[in-house]
C-alpha positions as CSV (number, residue, x, y, z in Angstrom):
1,X,-4.6,5.0,1.6
2,X,-8.1,6.4,2.2
3,X,-11.2,5.8,0.3
4,X,-14.9,6.8,0.2
5,X,-16.9,3.7,1.0
6,X,-20.6,2.9,1.3
7,X,-21.5,0.7,4.2
8,X,-23.3,-2.5,3.4
9,X,-26.2,-4.0,5.4
10,X,-25.7,-7.1,7.5
11,X,-27.8,-9.1,4.9
12,X,-25.1,-8.5,2.3
13,X,-22.3,-9.5,4.7
14,X,-24.1,-12.7,5.6
15,X,-24.6,-13.5,1.9
16,X,-20.9,-12.9,1.2
17,X,-19.8,-15.0,4.2
18,X,-22.2,-17.8,3.2
19,X,-20.9,-17.9,-0.4
20,X,-17.3,-17.8,0.8
21,X,-17.9,-20.9,3.0
22,X,-18.3,-22.8,-0.3
23,X,-14.6,-22.3,-1.1
24,X,-11.9,-24.6,0.2
25,X,-8.7,-22.6,-0.1
26,X,-9.7,-19.0,-0.9
27,X,-9.3,-16.3,1.7
28,X,-12.7,-14.8,2.7
29,X,-13.1,-11.1,3.2
30,X,-13.3,-10.2,7.0
31,X,-15.2,-6.9,6.6
32,X,-17.5,-6.2,3.8
33,X,-17.6,-2.7,2.4
34,X,-18.3,-1.1,-1.0
35,X,-15.6,1.2,-2.3
36,X,-17.0,4.3,-4.0
37,X,-13.7,5.9,-4.8
38,X,-10.1,5.6,-3.7
39,X,-8.8,8.9,-2.4
40,X,-5.1,8.5,-1.7
41,X,-3.4,9.9,1.4
42,X,-4.1,13.0,3.4
43,X,-5.7,14.2,6.6
44,X,-9.0,12.3,7.0
45,X,-11.0,15.5,8.0
46,X,-9.7,17.3,4.9
47,X,-10.6,14.3,2.6
48,X,-14.1,14.1,4.2
49,X,-14.6,17.9,3.5
50,X,-13.6,17.3,-0.2
51,X,-16.1,14.4,-0.4
52,X,-18.9,16.6,1.0
53,X,-18.0,19.4,-1.4
54,X,-18.0,17.1,-4.5
55,X,-21.1,15.3,-3.5
56,X,-23.1,18.3,-2.4
57,X,-26.8,17.7,-3.0
58,X,-26.5,13.9,-3.1
59,X,-29.3,12.2,-1.2
60,X,-29.8,8.6,-0.1
61,X,-29.8,6.2,-3.1
62,X,-30.7,2.6,-3.7
63,X,-28.3,-0.3,-4.3
64,X,-28.8,-4.0,-4.8
65,X,-26.7,-7.1,-5.3
66,X,-26.8,-8.4,-8.9
67,X,-25.0,-11.8,-8.9
68,X,-21.5,-13.1,-8.4
69,X,-18.7,-12.0,-10.7
70,X,-15.0,-13.0,-10.7
71,X,-11.9,-10.9,-11.5
72,X,-9.6,-13.7,-12.7
73,X,-6.6,-11.5,-13.0
74,X,-7.3,-8.5,-10.8
75,X,-5.2,-5.3,-11.4
76,X,-4.4,-5.3,-7.6
77,X,-3.6,-8.2,-5.4
78,X,-3.8,-11.9,-6.1
79,X,-6.6,-13.5,-7.9
80,X,-9.1,-14.8,-8.6
81,X,-11.4,-12.5,-6.7
82,X,-15.1,-13.5,-6.3
83,X,-17.4,-10.6,-5.7
84,X,-21.0,-9.6,-5.4
85,X,-21.9,-7.2,-8.2
86,X,-23.6,-4.1,-7.0
87,X,-26.1,-2.3,-9.2
88,X,-26.8,1.4,-8.3
89,X,-27.1,4.4,-10.6
90,X,-26.6,6.6,-7.5
91,X,-23.4,4.9,-6.6
92,X,-22.1,5.3,-10.2
93,X,-22.9,9.0,-10.0
94,X,-21.0,9.4,-6.8
95,X,-18.0,7.6,-8.3
96,X,-18.1,9.8,-11.4
97,X,-18.3,13.0,-9.3
98,X,-15.5,11.9,-7.0
99,X,-13.3,11.1,-10.1
100,X,-13.4,14.8,-11.0
101,X,-11.8,15.7,-7.6
102,X,-9.6,12.7,-7.0
103,X,-7.6,11.2,-9.9
104,X,-9.1,7.8,-11.1
105,X,-6.7,4.9,-10.7
106,X,-6.0,3.3,-14.0
107,X,-7.6,-0.1,-14.6
108,X,-10.0,0.0,-11.6
109,X,-11.7,3.4,-11.6
110,X,-13.4,5.7,-14.1
111,X,-14.7,3.7,-17.0
112,X,-13.2,0.6,-15.5
113,X,-15.0,0.9,-12.2
114,X,-17.0,-2.2,-11.2
115,X,-19.1,-1.6,-8.0
116,X,-18.6,-4.7,-5.9
117,X,-18.3,-6.3,-2.5
118,X,-15.5,-8.8,-2.3
119,X,-16.4,-12.3,-1.2
120,X,-13.1,-14.1,-1.3
121,X,-9.7,-13.9,-2.9
122,X,-7.2,-16.5,-4.3
123,X,-7.4,-20.3,-4.3
124,X,-10.7,-21.6,-5.7
125,X,-12.7,-18.3,-5.4
126,X,-13.6,-18.5,-9.1
127,X,-15.8,-21.5,-8.3
128,X,-18.4,-19.0,-7.1
129,X,-18.9,-17.5,-10.5
130,X,-22.5,-17.4,-11.6
131,X,-24.0,-18.5,-8.2
132,X,-27.6,-17.6,-7.9
133,X,-29.3,-16.2,-4.8
134,X,-32.1,-13.8,-3.9
135,X,-30.9,-10.2,-4.4
136,X,-30.5,-7.9,-1.5
137,X,-31.7,-4.3,-1.9
138,X,-31.0,-1.5,0.5
139,X,-30.8,2.3,0.7
140,X,-27.4,3.9,1.1
141,X,-27.9,6.7,3.7
142,X,-24.3,7.5,4.5
143,X,-20.8,7.2,3.2
144,X,-17.5,6.7,5.1
145,X,-14.1,8.1,4.8
146,X,-12.3,4.8,5.2
147,X,-8.7,4.1,6.4
148,X,-7.4,1.0,4.6
149,X,-4.5,0.8,7.0
150,X,-6.8,0.3,10.0
151,X,-9.7,-1.3,8.1
152,X,-12.2,1.1,9.6
153,X,-14.2,4.2,9.0
154,X,-12.6,7.4,10.3
155,X,-15.5,9.7,9.5
156,X,-19.2,9.2,8.6
157,X,-20.8,11.4,5.9
158,X,-24.6,11.5,6.2
159,X,-26.8,11.8,3.1
160,X,-28.2,14.1,2.0
161,X,-25.1,16.2,1.7
162,X,-26.0,19.9,2.0
């Protein structure tokens, strides 16, 4: 399974790790990324070309953390899942445009899409709900074609896309 992800800055990863350390039996996320859209399977280079085609004209956009949320019964995997909410009109626009080229996954994409960075899953992850902290703001200047199987980017897509 491949996805289009936005990298997150070190400050967001540090924030997520710090919050996860307040859990006793939840599993913290090792690498912090921000899924823009799940793409399915295929050749990474071909998927990256489709991303570029669908997002032609998209330039860098701003994003910021907006609090801690919890998926108590997530549609995928075990719960609860504590996450950093991400607020970004540019990210939402990218997701919307990619949903026209790649079928949205019911329950987690399209109108159900919640931009987020996972903090921790399972156990007592829900104890993080409502935690307060200073928001982190950054500019998304590139996207990744991400291979879930390997947990890494297979291609970088610089913004603006021409």
